[in-house]
C-alpha angles and dihedrals in degrees: 000000000000091000091053091056090052092051092049090048093052092050090050091050092049091051091049093050092048093050092045093051092048094051095041111099097169124123139196123232119205116190123190109156125270087017129068123187126188120189135165119267092239092055091047090054091051091050091050091050092048091049091051092051092048091049091048092049092049094050091046091052092049091050092051091047094051092043095050097095091052091047090051091050091050091049092051091048091050090051091050092049091049091050091047091049090051090050090050091050089050090052091053092046094047091049091055090044089057095244093132099167093055091041090055091050094049093044090052090052092048091049091050090051090052095243108152091327095191095051092041089055091049092051090049091049092052092047091049090050091052089049089052094240102139097178093055090043093055091044094054092046089054091050092049090055091052102038104057125015089197091069095053094107092046090048093052092047092050092046092051092048092050091049090052091050089049088051091241090135098163091053090048090054091051091052091048090050089057090047093051092045093056104029106021130240122304135172098260091052091048091052090050091048089051090057091048093051091047088054092051093046092240092153096170089055090046091055092049093051097044090052090053091049091047091055089054093046087239095139132043113258092244091054091048091051093048094047091049091049093050091047093050092047090052093047091049092049089053092051101037092103094057115063095194094050091045094053092044091052093050090049091054094046114106110244091231090062095052096100126180094269093044092050091050093048091047093049092049092048092050091046090053088053091051094246093138094156090058090045091053093049092048094049095046091049092048095048097041113126091240092053117116091225127086125249113286118200095190090064090051090053090054090046089060091055094060111113104172123085129011113348092184093062091048091050090053091049092049092047089054088053090048091062089061096038108031094158097055108119095192092052090052090048091051091050090049091053093049092048090051089056090051090046091240090148099174096049091042092054091046094051094045094049090048089051090052091049092054101033117009109214140167090234093057092049091051093048091051091047091053090046092054090047088059090046089051094241100136097171093056091042092052091047091056093043089056091045091052090056092049094045109111098222139105114273116269 
């Protein structure tokens, strides 16, 4: 529609000019003694217009002629920038392709050409690190810090990641501390810090970080659970020689983080320290029907080894568990051991033989052999002693 209006306007202008020229009877008189020239006004206007166009064309041509060297220089600079940009893109592509030698070469060329010097230096540093050339790696990291202040955060992140991969975890934490001081904390930095603290065995720090990441949904739930389990196992191993510290740590542990493996490790550590009352409370809480955790036979086996306190109450608790897990060989073995301590010979024999029927074990044979020794049945005792030797199982 707009084009149609322009066409109509041009036609109207042409008609107006034609009518004006036809009705115009003026003339122009030019006098330059001894000459005298008389021309029509319309022709004079055409001559003036032609002279203007010629002058404009001449000035335009002169400008282009004088500006040609600058245009050539601009063109050459654009070509150089385009080539440098292509080299930089090649460096990035080669780095992701795993061609680290070529990536280092291209990144060096891009840096020399001044194309994104900070990023070019970072690419070269990563390539040098993959090539196991630490001197070049450190040199390029230093250049990245100097060349472009905008890449400071990226430089610190890359440096920290490379230190973690080199297992220099304390250096990585120092770099991350500088990063967080200047640019704040973000999820990628927290994940990197988590790896560094895992490497150092700073299990308290690992637990603190993984809880922060879990709140931000930055890790899958299964990864969070596994990291927490590993951290708690490491923390328990560090405290297993000090009963007070061990019990204080378990008291402060959130119940949701006391997984099966953590509960077993905690129970064994407490048992080794002689804290049988704490072991009993932990096992009964972990194996309670309302507990969120699944049944764990290893805890039942440890439960049957407890000697302090009331055996009768523990037998009643274990028999209640047996109603829910009648085919658990370790539970039957634990009941047999507790009944032996209470001198309930008949029940002890019944539970131990049921344990052997479900899960043959060296421990059950030995317990039966000792039971028959006390009952003065040497033939049966010797039979189970021989069976315990032949049983293909790890020693109890």
